[in-house]
C-alpha positions as CSV (number, residue, x, y, z in Angstrom):
1,M,-0.2,0.1,-0.1
2,R,2.8,2.6,0.9
3,L,4.6,1.7,-2.7
4,L,1.2,1.9,-4.3
5,H,0.8,5.4,-2.4
6,A,4.1,6.3,-3.3
7,L,3.7,5.9,-7.1
8,A,-0.5,7.6,-7.1
9,P,1.4,10.6,-8.4
10,F,3.6,9.4,-11.5
11,L,1.2,6.6,-12.4
12,S,-1.8,9.8,-12.6
13,F,0.4,11.8,-15.5
14,L,1.5,7.9,-17.3
15,R,-1.1,8.6,-19.6
16,S,-0.2,12.1,-20.6
17,R,3.0,11.0,-20.5
18,L,2.6,8.1,-23.1
19,F,1.3,10.3,-25.4
20,C,3.9,12.8,-25.4
21,F,6.1,10.2,-25.7
22,I,4.3,9.0,-28.5
23,G,3.6,12.2,-30.4
24,F,7.5,12.9,-30.6
25,S,8.4,9.7,-31.6
26,L,6.0,10.1,-34.8
27,S,8.3,12.5,-35.7
28,F,10.5,9.5,-36.5
29,P,9.9,7.1,-39.3
30,D,12.5,4.8,-38.2
31,E,10.8,4.7,-34.5
32,I,7.4,4.2,-35.8
33,I,9.2,0.9,-38.0
34,A,10.5,-0.2,-34.9
35,M,7.4,-0.1,-32.5
36,S,5.8,-1.7,-35.4
37,K,8.0,-4.7,-35.1
38,S,7.8,-4.8,-31.3
39,K,5.4,-7.5,-29.7
40,Y,3.7,-4.6,-27.4
41,A,4.4,-1.3,-28.6
42,K,3.0,-3.0,-31.8
43,F,-0.7,-2.2,-29.5
44,V,0.4,1.4,-29.2
45,M,0.5,1.6,-33.2
46,I,-2.9,0.1,-33.7
47,K,-4.7,2.0,-30.8
48,M,-3.0,5.3,-32.3
49,L,-4.2,4.0,-36.1
50,M,-7.6,3.4,-34.1
51,Y,-7.8,6.5,-32.0
52,G,-5.0,8.9,-32.9
53,T,-5.4,12.2,-35.0
54,K,-5.9,12.5,-38.7
55,E,-2.3,14.1,-38.7
56,Q,-0.5,11.2,-36.8
57,K,-2.5,8.2,-38.5
58,K,-0.8,9.9,-41.9
59,K,2.5,10.1,-40.4
60,I,1.9,7.0,-39.4
61,I,1.1,5.7,-42.9
62,E,3.7,7.6,-44.5
63,A,6.5,5.8,-42.3
64,F,5.6,2.6,-44.3
65,Y,6.5,3.7,-47.4
66,G,9.7,2.2,-48.7
67,N,9.2,-0.8,-46.0
68,V,5.7,-2.5,-47.6
69,R,7.0,-5.7,-48.3
70,S,9.3,-6.2,-45.7
71,L,6.7,-5.4,-43.1
72,L,4.2,-8.0,-44.6
73,R,7.0,-10.3,-44.0
74,H,7.3,-9.5,-40.4
75,T,4.8,-11.2,-38.1
76,I,4.4,-8.7,-35.7
77,A,4.4,-6.0,-38.2
78,A,2.4,-7.0,-40.3
79,Q,-0.9,-6.9,-38.3
80,V,0.4,-3.1,-38.0
81,I,0.4,-2.9,-41.8
82,E,-3.0,-5.0,-42.7
83,H,-4.9,-2.6,-40.4
84,A,-3.6,0.8,-41.5
85,Y,-4.1,-0.8,-44.8
86,N,-7.6,-2.1,-44.5
87,E,-9.1,0.4,-41.6
88,V,-7.7,3.5,-41.8
89,A,-5.8,3.9,-45.5
90,N,-8.1,5.9,-48.1
91,A,-8.1,4.6,-51.3
92,T,-5.0,6.6,-52.3
93,E,-2.7,5.7,-49.6
94,R,-4.1,1.8,-50.5
95,A,-2.9,2.5,-53.5
96,L,0.4,3.7,-52.8
97,L,0.9,0.9,-50.4
98,A,0.5,-2.0,-52.6
99,Q,2.6,0.0,-55.1
100,E,5.6,-1.0,-53.9
101,F,5.0,-4.3,-55.2
102,Y,5.3,-3.0,-58.5
103,G,9.0,-2.2,-59.0
104,P,11.5,-0.7,-57.1
105,S,10.8,3.0,-58.7
106,Y,7.6,2.8,-57.4
107,V,8.8,2.3,-54.1
108,L,11.2,4.9,-54.7
109,F,8.8,8.0,-56.4
110,K,5.0,6.9,-55.3
111,D,2.9,7.4,-58.5
112,Q,-0.1,9.5,-56.9
113,G,-2.3,9.7,-60.6
114,A,-2.6,5.8,-60.7
115,K,-4.6,4.1,-58.1
116,T,-4.7,0.6,-59.6
117,L,-2.3,-1.6,-61.7
118,S,-5.4,-1.6,-64.4
119,Q,-4.7,2.5,-64.3
120,L,-1.1,2.7,-64.7
121,V,-1.6,-0.5,-67.2
122,K,-4.0,1.8,-68.9
123,E,-2.3,5.1,-68.9
124,T,1.5,3.2,-69.6
125,P,0.9,-0.1,-71.4
126,A,4.8,-0.5,-72.3
127,V,5.7,-1.2,-68.4
128,K,3.0,-4.0,-68.4
129,E,5.3,-7.2,-68.4
130,Q,7.9,-5.3,-66.5
131,V,5.5,-4.7,-63.4
132,L,4.0,-8.2,-63.5
133,D,7.4,-9.6,-63.2
134,H,8.0,-7.3,-60.2
135,I,4.8,-8.4,-58.7
136,R,5.8,-11.9,-59.5
137,E,9.1,-11.4,-57.8
138,A,7.5,-9.7,-54.5
139,L,5.2,-12.1,-53.8
140,T,6.8,-15.1,-53.9
141,P,8.6,-14.8,-50.2
142,C,4.6,-13.8,-49.4
143,L,3.0,-17.1,-50.6
144,E,3.4,-18.8,-47.3
145,K,0.5,-18.9,-44.7
146,S,1.6,-16.1,-42.5
147,S,1.5,-14.1,-45.2
148,L,-1.0,-14.9,-46.9
149,A,-4.0,-14.2,-44.6
150,H,-3.2,-10.6,-45.3
151,S,-5.6,-8.7,-47.8
152,M,-2.8,-6.5,-49.5
153,V,-1.6,-9.6,-50.6
154,H,-4.6,-11.0,-51.4
155,H,-5.4,-7.7,-53.5
156,I,-1.5,-7.8,-55.0
157,L,-2.6,-11.5,-56.3
158,F,-5.9,-10.4,-57.8
159,E,-3.9,-7.6,-59.8
160,Y,-1.7,-10.0,-60.9
161,F,-4.2,-12.5,-62.2
162,E,-6.3,-9.9,-63.8
163,H,-3.4,-8.8,-66.4
164,A,-1.0,-11.7,-66.6
165,S,-0.9,-14.0,-69.8
166,N,-2.1,-17.3,-69.4
167,E,1.5,-19.0,-69.2
168,K,2.0,-17.0,-66.3
169,K,-0.8,-17.6,-64.4
170,E,-0.2,-20.8,-64.8
171,T,3.3,-20.6,-62.7
172,L,1.8,-18.9,-59.8
173,I,-1.1,-20.8,-60.2
174,E,1.5,-24.6,-59.0
175,T,2.6,-22.1,-56.0
176,L,-0.7,-21.4,-54.7
177,Q,-2.6,-25.0,-55.4
178,E,-2.3,-25.8,-51.7
179,Q,-2.4,-22.2,-50.1
180,L,-5.8,-20.9,-51.4
181,I,-8.1,-21.9,-48.5
182,H,-6.3,-19.2,-46.8
183,I,-7.4,-16.7,-48.4
184,L,-10.5,-17.6,-50.3
185,H,-12.5,-15.5,-47.5
186,T,-11.6,-11.8,-48.8
187,H,-13.2,-10.7,-52.1
188,D,-10.0,-10.1,-53.9
189,G,-8.8,-14.1,-52.7
190,S,-11.8,-15.7,-54.1
191,R,-11.3,-14.4,-57.1
192,V,-7.6,-15.7,-57.1
193,A,-8.7,-18.7,-56.1
194,M,-11.4,-18.8,-58.7
195,Q,-8.6,-17.9,-61.6
196,C,-6.4,-20.9,-60.0
197,I,-9.6,-23.7,-60.5
198,W,-10.3,-22.3,-63.8
199,Y,-6.9,-22.1,-65.5
200,G,-5.2,-24.6,-63.6
201,S,-4.8,-28.3,-65.0
202,A,-6.7,-31.2,-64.2
203,K,-3.7,-32.6,-61.3
204,V,-4.0,-29.0,-59.9
205,R,-8.4,-28.8,-59.7
206,K,-7.6,-31.9,-57.6
207,A,-5.2,-31.0,-55.6
208,I,-7.4,-27.6,-54.5
209,V,-10.6,-29.7,-53.9
210,K,-8.8,-31.9,-51.8
211,T,-7.9,-28.8,-49.6
212,F,-11.4,-28.4,-49.2
213,K,-12.3,-31.4,-47.4
214,T,-13.4,-30.5,-44.2
215,L,-14.0,-26.9,-44.8
216,V,-17.2,-27.4,-47.6
217,M,-19.7,-26.2,-45.5
218,K,-17.6,-23.2,-44.1
219,I,-16.9,-22.2,-47.2
220,A,-20.2,-22.5,-48.7
221,K,-21.4,-20.0,-46.0
222,E,-18.7,-17.3,-46.6
223,E,-19.6,-14.3,-48.5
224,H,-16.9,-14.9,-50.9
225,G,-16.0,-18.2,-50.3
226,H,-18.9,-19.7,-51.9
227,F,-18.2,-18.3,-55.3
228,V,-15.2,-21.0,-55.5
229,L,-17.6,-23.7,-54.8
230,L,-19.3,-22.8,-57.8
231,A,-16.6,-22.1,-59.8
232,A,-15.8,-25.6,-59.3
233,F,-19.1,-26.9,-60.2
234,D,-19.0,-25.2,-63.2
235,A,-15.1,-26.2,-64.3
236,V,-14.0,-29.6,-62.8
237,D,-14.7,-32.3,-64.7
238,D,-13.6,-35.3,-62.4
239,T,-17.5,-34.8,-60.8
240,K,-16.3,-38.6,-59.0
241,L,-13.9,-36.2,-56.7
242,M,-16.9,-33.4,-56.6
243,N,-19.0,-35.5,-55.0
244,K,-16.9,-37.2,-52.6
245,I,-15.1,-34.2,-51.4
246,I,-17.4,-31.4,-51.9
247,L,-21.1,-33.0,-52.6
248,S,-20.6,-35.5,-49.5
249,E,-20.3,-33.1,-47.0
250,L,-22.8,-30.4,-48.4
251,K,-25.5,-33.1,-48.3
252,E,-24.3,-34.0,-44.7
253,N,-24.9,-30.2,-43.6
254,L,-28.1,-29.3,-45.6
255,T,-29.6,-27.8,-42.6
256,A,-26.9,-25.6,-41.9
257,I,-26.3,-24.5,-45.6
258,I,-29.9,-23.8,-46.6
259,Q,-30.5,-21.6,-43.4
260,D,-27.6,-19.6,-45.1
261,P,-28.1,-17.1,-47.5
262,N,-24.6,-17.8,-49.1
263,G,-25.5,-21.5,-48.7
264,R,-28.6,-21.0,-50.2
265,K,-26.6,-20.2,-53.5
266,V,-24.6,-23.4,-53.4
267,V,-27.6,-25.2,-53.0
268,L,-29.6,-23.4,-55.6
269,H,-26.3,-23.6,-58.5
270,L,-26.3,-27.4,-58.4
271,L,-30.3,-27.6,-59.2
272,S,-30.6,-24.9,-61.5
273,P,-26.7,-23.5,-62.3
274,R,-26.9,-19.5,-63.6
275,D,-31.1,-19.7,-63.2
276,P,-31.6,-16.0,-64.2
277,R,-34.9,-16.8,-61.7
278,Y,-32.4,-17.0,-58.6
279,F,-29.4,-15.4,-59.9
280,H,-28.8,-11.6,-60.3
281,P,-27.0,-10.9,-63.8
282,K,-23.9,-9.4,-62.4
283,Y,-23.8,-12.9,-60.4
284,V,-23.9,-14.9,-62.9
285,D,-21.1,-12.6,-64.8
286,V,-18.4,-13.1,-62.0
287,L,-18.8,-17.0,-62.9
288,K,-19.3,-16.0,-67.0
289,Q,-15.4,-15.4,-66.7
290,G,-14.3,-18.4,-66.4
291,D,-16.5,-19.7,-69.5
292,G,-13.9,-21.4,-72.6
293,N,-11.4,-22.0,-70.7
294,S,-8.8,-24.5,-71.9
295,N,-8.8,-27.2,-69.3
296,S,-12.6,-28.0,-68.8
297,K,-13.2,-30.4,-71.6
298,K,-16.7,-31.7,-70.5
299,D,-19.6,-29.7,-72.2
300,A,-21.1,-28.0,-69.1
301,A,-24.4,-29.5,-69.3
302,V,-22.9,-32.9,-69.5
303,R,-21.0,-32.3,-66.0
304,A,-23.9,-29.8,-64.6
305,K,-26.2,-33.3,-65.1
306,E,-23.3,-35.7,-63.2
307,L,-23.5,-32.9,-60.4
308,L,-27.1,-33.0,-60.1
309,D,-27.2,-37.2,-60.0
310,Y,-25.1,-37.1,-57.3
311,F,-26.8,-34.5,-55.6
312,S,-30.5,-35.4,-55.8
313,V,-30.9,-38.3,-53.6
314,G,-29.9,-36.1,-50.8
315,V,-32.0,-33.1,-51.3
316,V,-35.1,-34.9,-51.5
317,E,-34.3,-36.7,-48.5
318,Y,-34.0,-34.1,-46.7
319,F,-37.2,-31.7,-48.4
320,S,-38.8,-35.3,-47.3
321,D,-38.7,-34.9,-43.7
322,G,-40.0,-32.1,-41.6
323,M,-42.3,-30.7,-44.3
324,K,-44.6,-28.0,-42.8
325,E,-41.6,-26.2,-41.2
326,H,-39.8,-25.9,-44.9
327,L,-43.5,-25.1,-46.2
328,V,-43.9,-22.1,-43.6
329,N,-40.2,-21.3,-43.5
330,G,-40.2,-18.9,-46.6
331,S,-36.2,-18.5,-47.6
332,V,-36.1,-22.7,-47.7
333,G,-39.1,-23.2,-48.9
334,I,-38.1,-21.7,-52.6
335,F,-36.4,-24.5,-52.9
336,L,-39.3,-26.7,-53.7
337,P,-40.3,-25.9,-57.1
338,A,-36.3,-25.8,-57.8
339,V,-36.3,-29.6,-56.4
340,I,-39.3,-30.8,-58.2
341,E,-38.4,-29.3,-61.5
342,K,-34.6,-29.8,-62.0
343,S,-34.2,-32.7,-59.6
344,T,-33.2,-36.4,-61.4
345,A,-34.3,-38.5,-58.2
346,D,-38.1,-39.7,-57.5
347,V,-39.8,-36.8,-56.0
348,T,-43.0,-39.0,-55.4
349,P,-41.6,-38.7,-51.0
350,I,-41.7,-34.5,-51.0
351,Y,-45.3,-35.1,-52.6
352,A,-46.2,-37.4,-50.3
353,A,-44.8,-35.3,-47.4
354,I,-46.7,-32.4,-48.6
355,C,-50.1,-33.9,-48.6
356,D,-49.2,-35.4,-44.9
357,A,-48.4,-31.4,-43.7
358,C,-51.6,-30.8,-45.5
359,N,-53.5,-33.0,-44.6
360,E,-55.9,-31.0,-41.7
361,A,-59.7,-29.8,-42.3
362,Y,-58.7,-25.4,-42.0
363,V,-60.3,-24.0,-38.8
364,E,-61.4,-20.2,-39.1
365,G,-58.9,-18.5,-37.5
366,A,-55.8,-21.0,-38.1
367,E,-53.0,-18.9,-39.8
368,N,-50.6,-21.2,-39.4
369,H,-52.5,-24.1,-41.6
370,V,-50.8,-25.0,-44.7
371,V,-53.2,-23.0,-47.0
372,E,-53.7,-20.1,-45.8
373,N,-49.5,-19.2,-44.4
374,A,-48.3,-16.9,-46.4
375,A,-45.2,-18.7,-47.2
376,S,-46.4,-21.9,-47.9
377,H,-49.3,-20.9,-49.9
378,F,-46.6,-18.8,-52.1
379,V,-44.6,-22.4,-52.6
380,M,-47.8,-24.7,-52.9
381,K,-48.8,-22.0,-55.7
382,K,-46.0,-22.4,-57.5
383,L,-45.6,-26.3,-57.2
384,V,-49.4,-26.2,-58.7
385,Q,-48.7,-24.1,-61.5
386,M,-45.8,-26.9,-62.3
387,D,-48.6,-29.1,-62.8
388,K,-49.0,-28.6,-66.8
389,Q,-45.3,-29.1,-67.3
390,R,-45.1,-32.7,-65.2
391,A,-48.3,-33.4,-67.1
392,E,-46.3,-32.5,-70.7
393,Q,-43.5,-35.1,-69.5
394,G,-46.3,-38.1,-68.0
395,L,-45.5,-37.3,-64.6
396,P,-47.6,-36.7,-61.9
397,G,-48.1,-33.2,-60.1
398,L,-48.9,-32.1,-56.9
399,T,-52.6,-31.8,-57.5
400,D,-53.0,-35.5,-58.6
401,E,-51.4,-36.3,-55.3
402,L,-53.4,-33.8,-53.3
403,M,-56.7,-35.1,-54.8
404,Q,-55.6,-39.1,-53.9
405,R,-54.4,-38.1,-50.7
406,I,-56.5,-35.4,-48.9
407,P,-60.0,-36.4,-47.8
408,E,-62.9,-34.6,-49.3
409,K,-63.4,-33.0,-46.3
410,V,-60.4,-31.3,-45.4
411,L,-60.3,-30.2,-49.8
412,Q,-64.2,-28.8,-48.8
413,S,-62.7,-26.7,-45.5
414,W,-60.1,-25.0,-47.4
415,T,-62.9,-22.7,-48.9
416,L,-63.4,-21.0,-46.1
417,C,-60.0,-19.2,-46.1
418,N,-58.9,-16.7,-48.8
419,R,-55.8,-18.4,-49.6
420,G,-56.9,-21.6,-49.4
421,A,-59.4,-20.5,-52.3
422,F,-56.8,-19.3,-54.3
423,L,-55.1,-22.5,-54.5
424,L,-58.3,-24.4,-54.9
425,V,-58.6,-21.7,-57.7
426,N,-54.7,-22.7,-59.1
427,M,-55.5,-26.6,-59.0
428,L,-58.3,-26.0,-61.1
429,E,-56.5,-23.7,-63.5
430,C,-53.4,-25.8,-63.9
431,S,-54.5,-29.4,-63.7
432,Q,-55.8,-32.0,-66.5
433,A,-59.5,-32.1,-67.1
434,P,-60.0,-35.7,-65.6
435,V,-58.7,-33.9,-62.0
436,V,-60.3,-30.9,-62.6
437,S,-63.7,-32.8,-63.2
438,K,-62.8,-34.4,-59.8
439,L,-61.8,-31.6,-57.6
440,K,-65.0,-29.5,-59.5
441,K,-67.3,-32.7,-58.0
442,S,-65.9,-32.9,-54.6
443,L,-66.5,-29.0,-53.8
444,S,-69.7,-28.8,-55.7
445,S,-71.3,-28.7,-53.0
446,M,-69.8,-25.5,-50.9
447,R,-71.2,-23.4,-53.8
448,S,-74.1,-21.8,-51.6
449,E,-71.1,-21.1,-48.4
450,L,-69.4,-19.3,-50.7
451,A,-71.8,-17.2,-52.1
452,D,-72.3,-15.8,-48.9
453,L,-68.4,-15.8,-48.2
454,G,-66.7,-12.0,-48.2
455,F,-63.6,-12.5,-49.0
456,K,-62.2,-12.7,-53.0
457,G,-60.7,-16.0,-53.1
458,A,-65.0,-17.5,-52.5
459,S,-65.8,-15.5,-55.6
460,V,-63.0,-16.4,-58.0
461,L,-63.5,-20.0,-57.0
462,L,-67.2,-19.8,-57.1
463,E,-67.0,-18.5,-60.5
464,K,-64.8,-21.6,-61.6
465,L,-67.1,-24.2,-60.1
466,N,-70.0,-22.3,-61.8
467,A,-67.9,-22.2,-65.0
468,K,-68.7,-25.1,-68.1
């Protein structure tokens, strides 16, 4: 206690003295570099980048100029420069930091005008090959696990792959093939991984896919990583390997993957690749960049069909269990039309599960009933509208199954709610004549009640029943 009492005056001034010291140190770039490399002083530098003044932050970033490559290879300092690059630097400062990979002249003389490699090449096309050679030389020491974790390295790799010839890409791809798992979580890193899959040989692709083992679910749920799986679906010809490593893990974790917005894209791409109903055009444009690569020999439709054959049984089994929960969950229910339309497995179990979920008389006010719930009604309407297409293929539709499995009294109870009545209208509009006749006969006794009901669905259904 006496010791603390004696130190109290000193400790009370420690914070102000520390910041005075830091402020003084920022006047000397060498001190900034040394502190960034220190096991403990690095925390001070990161805090200064977080809470320092605009001028102090600028001085720290400027102190890095000329030392970027060596700092990135330093285990401790790399954390400081990564924070500066990602969280603090503006677009111009990020470009100036990245330029040090372009060659010695860009280390000594910063080009304030060229923000990116694309702009530099556009303004001075003659330097393109020279800059690319310097980038490859500068990147080589960074292509190890610790350095690959940093987004600046991902950005430089992305710029290199954007402008390098296929021959130059192949050289770097062989070095990266087993390291891609460490970079595909960022935007630039995922685009590099996609290029490695598109332009890598069959042997390289096999090595890349094997690195995904046990990590497929994590990748599928990542904002940028899931693009890499889609690129693999589009390019890798060895579908047996894809099934063994990737599809098997997807099927084991379908619940978690389908509940995730990025995971849903992976499943939808397997069911209906690049379908504009599920994928925005800009999304598809990213995937189209890999079309026509020289290493994919199979026809795209054949490759997609083989993957779907492996995947279909697992998806049908998943949706056949717990159907009511799937239907009322809007984000999950949207899969059912795609599964029914595209699956190469027998979808009868899905229809049977839907009938079981519906096999309950509607009671007024039961908003969670499958035919009255907004999400499940939308899904069932879409499935009923597919009946015509399935009839043309000689396949039974949802209406056929409902008429066989749902008791007449239950069907009649659906007329007592607006959405239920509209679902019956859809069934009358989309079914074959024998089924329509049977359905009209089942509902004929409800005409008087429909006339007394005040909602729109009842009046439309009554018109359909009275039409000849």
